[in-house]
C-alpha positions in Angstrom: 158.0 -76.6 -169.3 161.6 -77.8 -168.7 162.8 -74.3 -169.1 160.2 -73.1 -166.5 161.3 -75.8 -164.1 165.0 -74.7 -164.5 164.1 -71.0 -164.0 162.1 -71.7 -160.8 164.8 -73.9 -159.3 167.4 -71.2 -160.1 165.3 -68.5 -158.4 164.8 -70.9 -155.5 168.6 -71.2 -155.1 169.1 -67.4 -155.4 166.3 -66.5 -153.0 166.8 -69.3 -150.5 164.2 -71.9 -149.5 161.2 -69.5 -149.5 159.9 -70.7 -152.8 159.9 -74.3 -151.8 161.0 -77.1 -154.1 159.5 -77.3 -157.6 159.3 -80.8 -159.0 158.3 -81.1 -162.7 156.2 -84.3 -162.7 156.6 -85.5 -166.3 157.4 -89.1 -165.9 159.1 -88.3 -162.6 159.5 -89.9 -159.3 159.8 -87.9 -156.1 160.3 -89.5 -152.7 158.6 -87.2 -150.2 159.7 -89.4 -147.3 161.5 -92.7 -146.7 158.2 -94.4 -147.0 156.1 -92.5 -149.6 156.8 -91.9 -153.3 155.0 -89.7 -155.7 154.9 -90.7 -159.4 153.7 -88.1 -161.8 152.9 -87.9 -165.5 150.3 -86.5 -167.8 148.7 -89.9 -168.6 147.2 -88.7 -171.8 144.0 -90.5 -172.6 143.5 -93.3 -175.1 141.0 -92.1 -177.7 139.2 -95.0 -179.5 138.7 -94.8 -183.3 135.0 -94.3 -182.8 135.7 -90.9 -181.0 138.7 -89.7 -182.9 136.8 -87.2 -185.1 134.7 -85.8 -182.3 137.7 -85.5 -180.0 140.0 -83.9 -182.6 137.4 -81.2 -183.3 135.9 -80.9 -179.8 139.0 -80.4 -177.6 141.2 -77.2 -177.8 144.3 -79.4 -177.5 144.1 -80.5 -181.1 143.7 -77.2 -182.7 145.6 -74.9 -180.3 148.7 -77.0 -179.9 150.7 -77.1 -183.1 151.3 -80.5 -184.6 149.4 -82.3 -181.8 147.2 -85.1 -183.2 145.0 -87.8 -181.8 147.6 -90.3 -182.9 150.4 -88.4 -181.0 148.0 -88.1 -178.0 147.4 -91.9 -177.9 151.1 -92.6 -178.4 151.8 -90.3 -175.4 149.2 -92.2 -173.4 150.9 -95.5 -174.1 154.3 -94.1 -173.1 152.9 -92.7 -169.8 151.0 -95.9 -169.1 154.1 -98.1 -169.7 156.2 -95.8 -167.6 153.7 -95.9 -164.7 153.5 -99.7 -164.9 157.2 -100.0 -164.9 157.8 -97.7 -162.0 155.1 -99.3 -159.8 156.5 -102.7 -160.6 160.0 -101.7 -159.7 158.9 -100.1 -156.4 156.8 -103.1 -155.4 159.7 -105.4 -156.1 162.5 -103.4 -154.4 160.5 -101.4 -151.8 157.5 -103.5 -150.7 156.8 -101.2 -147.7 156.7 -98.0 -149.7 153.3 -96.3 -150.4 152.8 -94.9 -153.8 150.9 -91.7 -154.7 150.2 -91.0 -158.4 149.5 -87.5 -159.8 148.3 -87.4 -163.4 146.7 -84.7 -165.5 144.2 -87.0 -167.2 141.8 -89.2 -165.3 142.7 -92.9 -164.9 139.1 -94.0 -164.4 135.6 -93.9 -165.9 134.0 -94.7 -162.5 130.7 -92.9 -162.1 132.0 -91.0 -159.1 134.8 -89.5 -161.2 132.7 -88.4 -164.1 130.5 -85.3 -164.3 127.0 -86.8 -165.1 126.5 -84.0 -167.7 129.4 -85.4 -169.7 128.9 -89.1 -169.0 127.9 -90.1 -172.6 129.7 -87.4 -174.4 131.4 -88.2 -177.8 134.5 -86.5 -176.5 134.7 -88.2 -173.1 137.8 -90.2 -174.1 139.7 -87.0 -174.5 139.6 -86.6 -170.7 139.8 -90.0 -169.1 140.8 -93.6 -169.8 139.8 -96.6 -167.7 143.1 -98.3 -166.8 141.5 -100.7 -164.2 143.3 -103.7 -165.7 146.8 -102.1 -165.5 149.3 -103.1 -162.8 149.7 -99.4 -161.8 146.0 -99.4 -161.0 145.6 -102.8 -159.4 148.5 -102.7 -157.0 147.5 -101.9 -153.5 150.7 -100.0 -152.7 149.2 -97.3 -154.9 147.1 -95.7 -152.1 146.2 -92.4 -153.7 145.6 -91.1 -157.3 145.0 -87.4 -157.8 144.1 -86.1 -161.3 142.7 -83.2 -163.2 141.5 -82.3 -166.7 137.9 -83.4 -166.2 136.8 -80.1 -164.6 134.9 -82.2 -162.1 135.7 -82.8 -158.5 135.6 -86.1 -156.6 137.0 -87.8 -153.6 136.2 -91.5 -153.1 137.7 -94.9 -152.4 137.9 -97.4 -155.3 136.0 -100.5 -154.1 138.4 -103.1 -155.7 141.8 -101.6 -154.8 141.1 -99.5 -151.7 142.9 -96.6 -153.3 141.6 -93.0 -152.8 140.9 -91.0 -155.9 140.9 -87.2 -155.6 140.2 -84.4 -158.1 140.0 -80.9 -156.7 139.7 -78.7 -159.8 138.8 -75.0 -160.1 136.7 -75.8 -163.2 136.4 -73.9 -166.4 137.5 -70.3 -166.7 133.9 -69.0 -167.1 132.2 -71.7 -165.1 134.2 -72.4 -161.9 133.3 -75.4 -159.8 131.4 -74.8 -156.6 133.0 -77.9 -155.2 136.6 -76.6 -155.6 138.3 -76.3 -152.2 141.5 -74.2 -152.5 142.5 -75.3 -149.0 142.0 -79.0 -149.5 144.8 -81.2 -148.0 145.1 -84.9 -148.5 147.2 -87.0 -146.2 149.0 -90.3 -146.7 150.2 -92.3 -143.7 153.3 -94.5 -144.0 152.8 -98.3 -143.8 153.2 -99.7 -140.3 
């Protein structure tokens, strides 16, 4: 991915600004304005022992990605979770008027509005989402928007406890595309007053 990022940015330089800016969001911060920051990471999920076997055999990730194990997946989750908590804490301390948007591949919530009812009790559900409701990166109200993917399910709702907006606008599976996918969806964030 890093090579892809470098290649795109080189083409952008060669061809002018027409390509736009490519930002590789793997534990990355990008300030889109003086008042709004985007934090991005994969936020791999935390797979409990009770689901390890089902997840390791039920998700393509574990047999199509060489040397990728449930243990490595969970360790990557911990690294991303720690990074997000650290970044949010730093911004809150040093830039209290800055709004934070988080982009992650995996879902940070098990809220009913974010889970496809068909998969709600699936033995592989932890391969797609982890409830991080007790984490500082979730609880902090400067985090106003969290957009995610990987679940193949679309949602757009406000979390009752934090007031943050959660958005997933996913095309769906290759052979079963989501009817709710909106290729023209735009989500806005207003700076703090």
